[in-house]
C-alpha positions, 0 to 999 in steps of 0.5 A: 905649137912652141916646144922649147926656147934655147938660150946659148949666151954664155959670157965665159964658155964657147961650146962646139958640137953640142946637141942643144935640142932633141925631140923624139916622136912615138910614130912615123909621120912627116914633121916640120921643124920651125926655128924662130929667132927671138932677137934680144938686145945685143943678140939679134941673130943666130948661127946654125951649123945644121940639123941632124935627122936620125932614123932607127 
């Protein structure tokens, strides 16, 4: 199931240390996060710094 599409291309602004996507679930269960790269003309790849998991 696709949750969201994130497009970070900006001609003027470079951003660092921003949360670009968050997700909360109402119950505790094992989850899998899948990142699918939809490369477009001039933007064929991504770079990630990592994922953070926060538990209450």
